The first five atom37 places (N, CA, C, CB, O) and aatype in JSON, in Angstrom:
{
  "aatype": [12, 19, 8, 10, 9, 1, 19, 5, 0, 16, 15, 6, 5, 12, 0, 6, 12, 10, 5, 0, 10, 11, 16, 18, 19, 11, 10, 0, 19, 3, 9, 5, 1, 7, 9, 10, 19, 7, 15, 7, 6, 12, 8, 0, 3, 4, 6, 6, 12, 10, 9, 3, 3, 7, 15, 5, 5, 19, 3, 16, 17, 7, 0, 3, 17, 3, 14, 13, 11, 1, 5, 19, 16, 18, 6, 15, 10, 9, 2, 9, 1, 14, 1, 5, 2, 2, 1, 15, 12, 6, 9, 5, 3, 14, 2, 16, 1, 11, 1, 9, 3, 6, 9, 19, 8, 3, 10, 10, 7, 1, 18, 6, 1, 10, 18, 7, 3, 15],
  "atom_mask": [
    [1, 1, 1, 1, 1],
    [1, 1, 1, 1, 1],
    [1, 1, 1, 1, 1],
    [1, 1, 1, 1, 1],
    [1, 1, 1, 1, 1],
    [1, 1, 1, 1, 1],
    [1, 1, 1, 1, 1],
    [1, 1, 1, 1, 1],
    [1, 1, 1, 1, 1],
    [1, 1, 1, 1, 1],
    [1, 1, 1, 1, 1],
    [1, 1, 1, 1, 1],
    [1, 1, 1, 1, 1],
    [1, 1, 1, 1, 1],
    [1, 1, 1, 1, 1],
    [1, 1, 1, 1, 1],
    [1, 1, 1, 1, 1],
    [1, 1, 1, 1, 1],
    [1, 1, 1, 1, 1],
    [1, 1, 1, 1, 1],
    [1, 1, 1, 1, 1],
    [1, 1, 1, 1, 1],
    [1, 1, 1, 1, 1],
    [1, 1, 1, 1, 1],
    [1, 1, 1, 1, 1],
    [1, 1, 1, 1, 1],
    [1, 1, 1, 1, 1],
    [1, 1, 1, 1, 1],
    [1, 1, 1, 1, 1],
    [1, 1, 1, 1, 1],
    [1, 1, 1, 1, 1],
    [1, 1, 1, 1, 1],
    [1, 1, 1, 1, 1],
    [1, 1, 1, 0, 1],
    [1, 1, 1, 1, 1],
    [1, 1, 1, 1, 1],
    [1, 1, 1, 1, 1],
    [1, 1, 1, 0, 1],
    [1, 1, 1, 1, 1],
    [1, 1, 1, 0, 1],
    [1, 1, 1, 1, 1],
    [1, 1, 1, 1, 1],
    [1, 1, 1, 1, 1],
    [1, 1, 1, 1, 1],
    [1, 1, 1, 1, 1],
    [1, 1, 1, 1, 1],
    [1, 1, 1, 1, 1],
    [1, 1, 1, 1, 1],
    [1, 1, 1, 1, 1],
    [1, 1, 1, 1, 1],
    [1, 1, 1, 1, 1],
    [1, 1, 1, 1, 1],
    [1, 1, 1, 1, 1],
    [1, 1, 1, 0, 1],
    [1, 1, 1, 1, 1],
    [1, 1, 1, 1, 1],
    [1, 1, 1, 1, 1],
    [1, 1, 1, 1, 1],
    [1, 1, 1, 1, 1],
    [1, 1, 1, 1, 1],
    [1, 1, 1, 1, 1],
    [1, 1, 1, 0, 1],
    [1, 1, 1, 1, 1],
    [1, 1, 1, 1, 1],
    [1, 1, 1, 1, 1],
    [1, 1, 1, 1, 1],
    [1, 1, 1, 1, 1],
    [1, 1, 1, 1, 1],
    [1, 1, 1, 1, 1],
    [1, 1, 1, 1, 1],
    [1, 1, 1, 1, 1],
    [1, 1, 1, 1, 1],
    [1, 1, 1, 1, 1],
    [1, 1, 1, 1, 1],
    [1, 1, 1, 1, 1],
    [1, 1, 1, 1, 1],
    [1, 1, 1, 1, 1],
    [1, 1, 1, 1, 1],
    [1, 1, 1, 1, 1],
    [1, 1, 1, 1, 1],
    [1, 1, 1, 1, 1],
    [1, 1, 1, 1, 1],
    [1, 1, 1, 1, 1],
    [1, 1, 1, 1, 1],
    [1, 1, 1, 1, 1],
    [1, 1, 1, 1, 1],
    [1, 1, 1, 1, 1],
    [1, 1, 1, 1, 1],
    [1, 1, 1, 1, 1],
    [1, 1, 1, 1, 1],
    [1, 1, 1, 1, 1],
    [1, 1, 1, 1, 1],
    [1, 1, 1, 1, 1],
    [1, 1, 1, 1, 1],
    [1, 1, 1, 1, 1],
    [1, 1, 1, 1, 1],
    [1, 1, 1, 1, 1],
    [1, 1, 1, 1, 1],
    [1, 1, 1, 1, 1],
    [1, 1, 1, 1, 1],
    [1, 1, 1, 1, 1],
    [1, 1, 1, 1, 1],
    [1, 1, 1, 1, 1],
    [1, 1, 1, 1, 1],
    [1, 1, 1, 1, 1],
    [1, 1, 1, 1, 1],
    [1, 1, 1, 1, 1],
    [1, 1, 1, 1, 1],
    [1, 1, 1, 0, 1],
    [1, 1, 1, 1, 1],
    [1, 1, 1, 1, 1],
    [1, 1, 1, 1, 1],
    [1, 1, 1, 1, 1],
    [1, 1, 1, 1, 1],
    [1, 1, 1, 1, 1],
    [1, 1, 1, 0, 1],
    [1, 1, 1, 1, 1],
    [1, 1, 1, 1, 1]
  ],
  "atom_positions": [
    [[171.87, 132.6, -98.49], [172.53, 133.08, -99.69], [174.04, 133.13, -99.43], [171.99, 134.48, -100.1], [174.49, 133.57, -98.38]],
    [[174.8, 132.67, -100.4], [176.25, 132.64, -100.31], [176.81, 133.97, -100.79], [176.83, 131.46, -101.13], [176.39, 134.51, -101.82]],
    [[177.77, 134.51, -100.03], [178.39, 135.79, -100.39], [179.91, 135.67, -100.39], [177.94, 136.9, -99.43], [180.5, 135.07, -99.5]],
    [[180.52, 136.27, -101.4], [181.96, 136.47, -101.44], [182.2, 137.83, -100.79], [182.55, 136.41, -102.92], [181.71, 138.85, -101.27]],
    [[182.96, 137.84, -99.71], [183.16, 139.07, -98.94], [184.62, 139.52, -99.08], [182.8, 138.84, -97.43], [185.55, 138.82, -98.66]],
    [[184.79, 140.69, -99.69], [186.13, 141.27, -99.87], [186.34, 142.48, -98.95], [186.33, 141.69, -101.33], [187.48, 142.8, -98.59]],
    [[185.25, 143.13, -98.58], [185.27, 144.27, -97.67], [184.24, 143.99, -96.59], [184.97, 145.62, -98.41], [183.47, 143.03, -96.69]],
    [[184.23, 144.8, -95.59], [183.34, 144.58, -94.45], [181.9, 144.29, -94.91], [183.36, 145.8, -93.53], [181.32, 145.04, -95.69]],
    [[181.35, 143.19, -94.41], [180.0, 142.77, -94.79], [178.95, 143.78, -94.33], [179.69, 141.4, -94.21], [179.09, 144.41, -93.28]],
    [[177.91, 143.92, -95.12], [176.78, 144.77, -94.74], [175.83, 143.97, -93.85], [176.04, 145.3, -96.01], [175.93, 142.75, -93.77]],
    [[174.93, 144.67, -93.2], [173.93, 143.98, -92.37], [173.06, 143.08, -93.23], [173.06, 144.99, -91.61], [172.64, 142.01, -92.78]],
    [[172.77, 143.49, -94.46], [171.96, 142.67, -95.36], [172.7, 141.39, -95.74], [171.61, 143.47, -96.64], [172.1, 140.31, -95.73]],
    [[173.98, 141.49, -96.05], [174.76, 140.3, -96.38], [174.81, 139.35, -95.18], [176.18, 140.69, -96.81], [174.65, 138.14, -95.34]],
    [[175.04, 139.89, -94.0], [175.11, 139.06, -92.81], [173.78, 138.35, -92.57], [175.49, 139.9, -91.58], [173.77, 137.15, -92.27]],
    [[172.68, 139.06, -92.69], [171.36, 138.46, -92.5], [171.12, 137.35, -93.53], [170.26, 139.53, -92.61], [170.58, 136.3, -93.18]],
    [[171.52, 137.58, -94.77], [171.35, 136.57, -95.81], [172.22, 135.34, -95.56], [171.67, 137.16, -97.18], [171.79, 134.22, -95.81]],
    [[173.44, 135.55, -95.08], [174.32, 134.42, -94.78], [173.79, 133.6, -93.61], [175.73, 134.91, -94.48], [173.98, 132.38, -93.57]],
    [[173.13, 134.24, -92.67], [172.56, 133.53, -91.52], [171.3, 132.75, -91.86], [172.26, 134.52, -90.41], [170.88, 131.9, -91.07]],
    [[170.69, 133.01, -93.0], [169.46, 132.31, -93.38], [169.64, 130.8, -93.44], [168.97, 132.82, -94.72], [168.73, 130.06, -93.06]],
    [[170.79, 130.33, -93.89], [171.0, 128.9, -94.08], [170.97, 128.13, -92.75], [172.33, 128.66, -94.78], [170.28, 127.12, -92.65]],
    [[171.7, 128.59, -91.75], [171.85, 127.83, -90.5], [171.36, 128.56, -89.26], [173.29, 127.46, -90.32], [171.38, 128.01, -88.16]],
    [[170.94, 129.8, -89.42], [170.32, 130.63, -88.38], [171.26, 131.14, -87.29], [169.24, 129.85, -87.73], [171.22, 132.33, -86.98]],
    [[172.09, 130.29, -86.7], [172.88, 130.73, -85.56], [174.37, 130.88, -85.86], [172.71, 129.76, -84.44], [175.11, 131.44, -85.04]],
    [[174.81, 130.4, -87.01], [176.22, 130.58, -87.38], [176.34, 130.51, -88.9], [177.12, 129.49, -86.71], [175.41, 130.13, -89.6]],
    [[177.53, 130.89, -89.39], [177.79, 130.94, -90.82], [178.99, 130.06, -91.13], [178.03, 132.4, -91.31], [180.05, 130.21, -90.52]],
    [[178.83, 129.15, -92.08], [179.96, 128.36, -92.56], [180.79, 129.24, -93.48], [179.48, 127.07, -93.29], [180.26, 130.02, -94.28]],
    [[182.11, 129.1, -93.37], [183.02, 129.95, -94.13], [184.12, 129.14, -94.8], [183.64, 131.0, -93.22], [184.48, 128.05, -94.35]],
    [[184.63, 129.69, -95.88], [185.94, 129.32, -96.42], [186.7, 130.64, -96.47], [185.84, 128.61, -97.85], [186.21, 131.63, -97.0]],
    [[187.9, 130.63, -95.92], [188.69, 131.84, -95.77], [190.0, 131.68, -96.53], [188.96, 132.17, -94.27], [190.72, 130.7, -96.33]],
    [[190.3, 132.63, -97.4], [191.58, 132.65, -98.11], [192.55, 133.48, -97.29], [191.43, 133.22, -99.58], [192.43, 134.71, -97.23]],
    [[193.5, 132.81, -96.64], [194.41, 133.52, -95.74], [195.45, 134.34, -96.48], [195.09, 132.53, -94.83], [196.08, 135.21, -95.89]],
    [[195.65, 134.07, -97.75], [196.61, 134.84, -98.55], [195.97, 136.14, -99.05], [197.12, 134.0, -99.73], [196.58, 137.21, -98.96]],
    [[194.76, 136.04, -99.59], [194.08, 137.19, -100.18], [193.27, 138.0, -99.18], [193.18, 136.72, -101.28], [192.88, 139.13, -99.48]],
    [[193.01, 137.44, -98.0], [192.28, 138.16, -96.97], [190.8, 138.32, -97.28], [0.0, 0.0, 0.0], [190.2, 139.34, -96.93]],
    [[190.21, 137.32, -97.95], [188.79, 137.36, -98.28], [188.13, 136.08, -97.8], [188.58, 137.54, -99.81], [188.82, 135.14, -97.37]],
    [[186.8, 136.04, -97.86], [186.09, 134.83, -97.44], [184.8, 134.69, -98.21], [185.82, 134.86, -95.95], [184.29, 135.64, -98.81]],
    [[184.28, 133.48, -98.18], [182.93, 133.2, -98.68], [182.16, 132.63, -97.51], [182.95, 132.21, -99.92], [182.66, 131.77, -96.79]],
    [[180.94, 133.12, -97.32], [180.13, 132.68, -96.2], [178.77, 132.2, -96.61], [0.0, 0.0, 0.0], [178.16, 132.72, -97.55]],
    [[178.28, 131.18, -95.89], [176.97, 130.58, -95.97], [177.04, 129.25, -96.69], [176.0, 131.5, -96.66], [178.11, 128.65, -96.79]],
    [[175.91, 128.8, -97.18], [175.88, 127.51, -97.84], [175.68, 126.38, -96.85], [0.0, 0.0, 0.0], [175.74, 126.57, -95.64]],
    [[175.46, 125.21, -97.4], [175.26, 124.02, -96.58], [176.57, 123.36, -96.18], [174.4, 123.03, -97.32], [176.65, 122.72, -95.13]],
    [[177.6, 123.53, -97.03], [178.87, 122.87, -96.76], [180.03, 123.85, -96.97], [179.04, 121.63, -97.66], [179.97, 124.75, -97.81]],
    [[181.08, 123.65, -96.2], [182.29, 124.46, -96.37], [182.84, 124.32, -97.78], [183.35, 124.08, -95.34], [183.39, 125.26, -98.34]],
    [[182.7, 123.13, -98.35], [183.23, 122.87, -99.69], [182.57, 123.77, -100.74], [183.02, 121.39, -100.07], [183.22, 124.15, -101.71]],
    [[181.31, 124.12, -100.55], [180.63, 125.04, -101.47], [181.29, 126.41, -101.44], [179.13, 125.16, -101.12], [181.49, 127.06, -102.47]],
    [[181.63, 126.85, -100.23], [182.3, 128.14, -100.06], [183.71, 128.09, -100.65], [182.35, 128.54, -98.57], [184.15, 129.02, -101.33]],
    [[184.41, 127.0, -100.39], [185.76, 126.83, -100.93], [185.74, 126.85, -102.45], [186.38, 125.51, -100.43], [186.6, 127.48, -103.07]],
    [[184.78, 126.18, -103.05], [184.68, 126.15, -104.51], [184.5, 127.55, -105.09], [183.53, 125.25, -104.94], [185.08, 127.89, -106.11]],
    [[183.68, 128.36, -104.42], [183.46, 129.73, -104.89], [184.75, 130.55, -104.82], [182.36, 130.4, -104.06], [185.03, 131.33, -105.72]],
    [[185.53, 130.37, -103.75], [186.81, 131.07, -103.64], [187.77, 130.63, -104.74], [187.43, 130.83, -102.25], [188.44, 131.46, -105.35]],
    [[187.84, 129.35, -104.98], [188.74, 128.83, -106.02], [188.32, 129.33, -107.39], [188.76, 127.29, -106.0], [189.17, 129.68, -108.21]],
    [[187.01, 129.38, -107.64], [186.51, 129.93, -108.91], [186.88, 131.4, -109.06], [184.99, 129.76, -109.0], [186.99, 131.91, -110.18]],
    [[187.07, 132.08, -107.92], [187.43, 133.5, -107.93], [188.95, 133.71, -108.02], [186.88, 134.18, -106.68], [189.41, 134.85, -108.1]],
    [[189.72, 132.63, -108.0], [191.16, 132.77, -108.15], [191.99, 132.37, -106.95], [0.0, 0.0, 0.0], [193.22, 132.44, -107.0]],
    [[191.35, 131.95, -105.89], [192.1, 131.51, -104.71], [192.77, 130.16, -104.98], [191.17, 131.41, -103.48], [192.31, 129.38, -105.81]],
    [[193.85, 129.91, -104.26], [194.53, 128.62, -104.31], [194.01, 127.77, -103.16], [196.09, 128.8, -104.22], [193.8, 128.27, -102.06]],
    [[193.79, 126.49, -103.41], [193.24, 125.61, -102.4], [194.13, 125.54, -101.16], [193.05, 124.21, -102.97], [193.62, 125.43, -100.05]],
    [[195.44, 125.62, -101.31], [196.35, 125.55, -100.15], [196.18, 126.74, -99.21], [197.79, 125.48, -100.63], [196.57, 126.67, -98.04]],
    [[195.61, 127.83, -99.71], [195.41, 129.04, -98.9], [194.0, 129.13, -98.33], [195.7, 130.26, -99.72], [193.7, 130.08, -97.59]],
    [[193.14, 128.19, -98.65], [191.73, 128.27, -98.3], [191.4, 127.27, -97.2], [190.85, 128.02, -99.54], [191.64, 126.07, -97.34]],
    [[190.84, 127.77, -96.11], [190.54, 126.95, -94.94], [189.09, 127.12, -94.52], [191.47, 127.31, -93.77], [188.49, 128.17, -94.73]],
    [[188.53, 126.07, -93.92], [187.15, 126.11, -93.44], [187.06, 126.53, -91.99], [0.0, 0.0, 0.0], [187.88, 126.15, -91.16]],
    [[186.03, 127.32, -91.71], [185.78, 127.78, -90.34], [184.3, 128.11, -90.21], [186.67, 129.04, -89.98], [183.56, 128.08, -91.2]],
    [[183.88, 128.42, -89.01], [182.51, 128.88, -88.75], [182.58, 130.17, -87.96], [181.68, 127.8, -87.98], [183.51, 130.4, -87.19]],
    [[181.58, 131.02, -88.16], [181.47, 132.29, -87.45], [180.15, 132.33, -86.72], [181.61, 133.5, -88.41], [179.09, 132.23, -87.34]],
    [[180.21, 132.49, -85.41], [179.03, 132.69, -84.59], [178.97, 134.18, -84.25], [179.05, 131.8, -83.28], [179.7, 134.65, -83.38]],
    [[178.1, 134.93, -84.95], [178.08, 136.38, -84.72], [177.51, 136.77, -83.36], [177.27, 137.04, -85.8], [177.77, 137.87, -82.87]],
    [[176.75, 135.89, -82.75], [176.15, 136.21, -81.45], [177.17, 136.07, -80.33], [174.95, 135.3, -81.2], [177.15, 136.84, -79.37]],
    [[178.05, 135.09, -80.44], [179.14, 134.9, -79.47], [180.42, 135.59, -79.92], [179.4, 133.41, -79.25], [181.39, 135.68, -79.17]],
    [[180.42, 136.08, -81.17], [181.6, 136.71, -81.78], [182.79, 135.75, -81.74], [181.95, 138.03, -81.04], [183.9, 136.12, -81.36]],
    [[182.53, 134.51, -82.16], [183.52, 133.46, -82.03], [183.73, 132.72, -83.35], [183.09, 132.48, -80.94], [182.78, 132.42, -84.07]],
    [[184.99, 132.45, -83.64], [185.37, 131.65, -84.8], [185.73, 130.25, -84.31], [186.57, 132.29, -85.57], [186.43, 130.09, -83.31]],
    [[185.23, 129.24, -85.01], [185.68, 127.87, -84.77], [186.36, 127.39, -86.04], [184.49, 126.93, -84.37], [186.05, 127.86, -87.14]],
    [[187.27, 126.47, -85.89], [188.2, 126.13, -86.97], [188.07, 124.67, -87.41], [189.63, 126.4, -86.53], [189.09, 124.01, -87.64]],
    [[186.87, 124.17, -87.54], [186.67, 122.76, -87.86], [185.87, 122.6, -89.14], [185.97, 122.06, -86.71], [184.79, 123.16, -89.29]],
    [[186.42, 121.8, -90.06], [185.75, 121.53, -91.33], [186.43, 120.35, -92.01], [185.76, 122.78, -92.26], [187.63, 120.12, -91.84]],
    [[185.67, 119.61, -92.78], [186.25, 118.51, -93.55], [187.3, 119.0, -94.54], [185.16, 117.76, -94.3], [188.26, 118.28, -94.82]],
    [[187.14, 120.21, -95.06], [188.11, 120.71, -96.05], [189.47, 120.99, -95.42], [187.57, 121.98, -96.71], [190.44, 121.24, -96.13]],
    [[189.55, 120.96, -94.1], [190.81, 121.22, -93.41], [191.69, 119.98, -93.27], [190.54, 121.8, -92.05], [192.84, 120.1, -92.84]],
    [[191.19, 118.82, -93.62], [192.0, 117.61, -93.54], [192.98, 117.63, -94.7], [191.11, 116.31, -93.56], [192.62, 117.39, -95.85]],
    [[194.24, 117.93, -94.38], [195.29, 118.12, -95.39], [196.62, 117.57, -94.9], [195.43, 119.61, -95.75], [197.46, 118.32, -94.41]],
    [[196.81, 116.29, -95.02], [198.08, 115.71, -94.57], [199.29, 116.36, -95.24], [198.09, 114.23, -94.85], [200.33, 116.51, -94.59]],
    [[199.19, 116.75, -96.51], [200.33, 117.35, -97.21], [200.7, 118.72, -96.62], [200.02, 117.5, -98.7], [201.8, 119.22, -96.86]],
    [[199.78, 119.32, -95.86], [200.05, 120.59, -95.18], [200.16, 120.39, -93.67], [198.94, 121.62, -95.51], [200.0, 121.33, -92.89]],
    [[200.42, 119.16, -93.27], [200.57, 118.79, -91.86], [199.34, 119.11, -91.02], [201.76, 119.51, -91.27], [199.45, 119.46, -89.85]],
    [[198.16, 118.99, -91.62], [196.91, 119.16, -90.89], [196.09, 117.89, -91.11], [196.12, 120.46, -91.36], [195.36, 117.77, -92.1]],
    [[196.21, 116.95, -90.19], [195.59, 115.64, -90.34], [194.23, 115.54, -89.66], [196.5, 114.57, -89.79], [193.69, 114.45, -89.49]],
    [[193.7, 116.66, -89.28], [192.45, 116.72, -88.53], [191.48, 117.69, -89.2], [192.72, 117.15, -87.06], [191.87, 118.51, -90.03]],
    [[190.21, 117.57, -88.83], [189.22, 118.55, -89.31], [189.49, 119.92, -88.7], [187.79, 118.1, -88.98], [189.14, 120.94, -89.29]],
    [[190.11, 119.94, -87.54], [190.42, 121.2, -86.86], [191.78, 121.72, -87.33], [190.4, 121.01, -85.32], [192.74, 120.96, -87.44]],
    [[191.84, 123.01, -87.59], [193.09, 123.63, -88.01], [194.07, 123.59, -86.84], [192.87, 125.09, -88.51], [193.78, 124.1, -85.76]],
    [[195.23, 122.98, -87.07], [196.21, 122.79, -86.01], [197.19, 123.95, -85.87], [196.97, 121.52, -86.28], [197.62, 124.26, -84.76]],
    [[197.55, 124.59, -86.96], [198.57, 125.63, -86.94], [198.05, 126.92, -86.3], [199.06, 125.91, -88.36], [197.07, 127.5, -86.78]],
    [[198.69, 127.37, -85.22], [198.2, 128.57, -84.54], [198.3, 129.83, -85.4], [198.99, 128.78, -83.26], [197.48, 130.74, -85.26]],
    [[199.28, 129.9, -86.29], [199.4, 131.07, -87.17], [198.26, 131.12, -88.19], [200.74, 131.05, -87.9], [197.75, 132.2, -88.49]],
    [[197.87, 129.98, -88.7], [196.73, 129.92, -89.63], [195.46, 130.31, -88.91], [196.59, 128.5, -90.25], [194.65, 131.07, -89.44]],
    [[195.27, 129.79, -87.71], [194.08, 130.14, -86.92], [194.03, 131.64, -86.63], [194.07, 129.34, -85.6], [192.97, 132.26, -86.72]],
    [[195.18, 132.21, -86.29], [195.23, 133.64, -85.99], [194.87, 134.47, -87.22], [196.64, 134.03, -85.48], [194.11, 135.43, -87.12]],
    [[195.4, 134.08, -88.37], [195.11, 134.81, -89.61], [193.62, 134.72, -89.95], [195.96, 134.26, -90.77], [193.02, 135.72, -90.34]],
    [[193.04, 133.54, -89.8], [191.6, 133.39, -90.07], [190.8, 134.27, -89.12], [191.18, 131.91, -89.91], [189.87, 134.95, -89.54]],
    [[191.16, 134.25, -87.86], [190.46, 135.07, -86.86], [190.51, 136.55, -87.24], [191.07, 134.85, -85.47], [189.5, 137.24, -87.15]],
    [[191.67, 137.02, -87.66], [191.81, 138.43, -88.07], [190.91, 138.75, -89.27], [193.28, 138.73, -88.42], [190.21, 139.77, -89.27]],
    [[190.93, 137.9, -90.27], [190.13, 138.15, -91.48], [188.65, 138.12, -91.15], [190.45, 137.1, -92.56], [187.91, 139.01, -91.57]],
    [[188.21, 137.12, -90.41], [186.79, 137.0, -90.08], [186.32, 138.19, -89.26], [186.52, 135.69, -89.32], [185.26, 138.76, -89.54]],
    [[187.09, 138.58, -88.25], [186.67, 139.73, -87.44], [186.69, 141.02, -88.25], [187.59, 139.87, -86.22], [185.82, 141.88, -88.07]],
    [[187.65, 141.18, -89.14], [187.69, 142.38, -89.99], [186.49, 142.45, -90.93], [188.98, 142.41, -90.81], [185.9, 143.51, -91.12]],
    [[186.13, 141.31, -91.52], [185.08, 141.32, -92.54], [183.67, 141.09, -92.0], [185.38, 140.28, -93.57], [182.7, 141.57, -92.57]],
    [[183.55, 140.36, -90.9], [182.22, 140.03, -90.36], [181.98, 140.56, -88.96], [182.03, 138.55, -90.36], [180.83, 140.57, -88.51]],
    [[182.99, 141.0, -88.26], [182.86, 141.42, -86.87], [182.0, 142.64, -86.66], [0.0, 0.0, 0.0], [181.55, 142.9, -85.54]],
    [[181.75, 143.38, -87.71], [180.91, 144.57, -87.64], [179.46, 144.21, -87.33], [180.99, 145.35, -88.94], [178.69, 145.07, -86.92]],
    [[179.1, 142.98, -87.53], [177.72, 142.51, -87.33], [177.16, 142.93, -85.97], [177.67, 141.0, -87.45], [176.02, 143.38, -85.89]],
    [[177.95, 142.78, -84.93], [177.45, 143.11, -83.58], [177.03, 144.56, -83.47], [178.51, 142.81, -82.54], [176.06, 144.87, -82.79]],
    [[177.74, 145.45, -84.13], [177.38, 146.87, -84.08], [176.14, 147.16, -84.93], [178.56, 147.74, -84.57], [175.31, 147.99, -84.55]],
    [[176.02, 146.48, -86.05], [174.87, 146.71, -86.93], [173.55, 146.32, -86.27], [175.04, 145.94, -88.22], [172.52, 146.95, -86.51]],
    [[173.59, 145.3, -85.43], [172.37, 144.83, -84.81], [172.24, 145.27, -83.36], [172.3, 143.35, -84.9], [171.27, 144.91, -82.69]],
    [[173.21, 146.03, -82.88], [173.09, 146.66, -81.57], [173.07, 145.7, -80.4], [0.0, 0.0, 0.0], [172.5, 146.01, -79.36]],
    [[173.7, 144.53, -80.54], [173.66, 143.59, -79.43], [174.94, 143.63, -78.59], [173.44, 142.2, -79.95], [175.18, 142.73, -77.79]],
    [[175.75, 144.67, -78.76], [176.96, 144.76, -77.94], [176.74, 145.62, -76.73], [178.12, 145.3, -78.76], [177.66, 145.81, -75.93]]
  ]
}
C-alpha cells in the first residue's frame, strides 16, 4: 500500500509499505516540503502522488529505505535530470542526499523502535 507520509510513520503504515517489496520501500522524497511517499512498484508512482499533492518535480527525488539496515540508497530512474546537473540514476549532490537522509530518518526511522530490532 502506498502512503503519503507527512509525520512520523506508524508501525501499520510501515508494515503496509513493506508489503510490496518485503525488504525495502521505494520512496519519492520532497526535499522542499519535508514529506515523502513510500511503497509501490516504481518510484515514478510515488513521485506522481507527491506531485498530485502539490510538490514540484524539481524538489522530488527517488530513493529506497531499508528499515532493517536503517539505510537510504539514492538510486532511481526519476533522478536522471540533466537540467539539474544529475545525469545519473544516483543522486550526485551531497546536499540533496543529506536532506533526503534527514527526511527519511525523521519520518521512517522510528520503525526500528516499533519492531524492537535495535
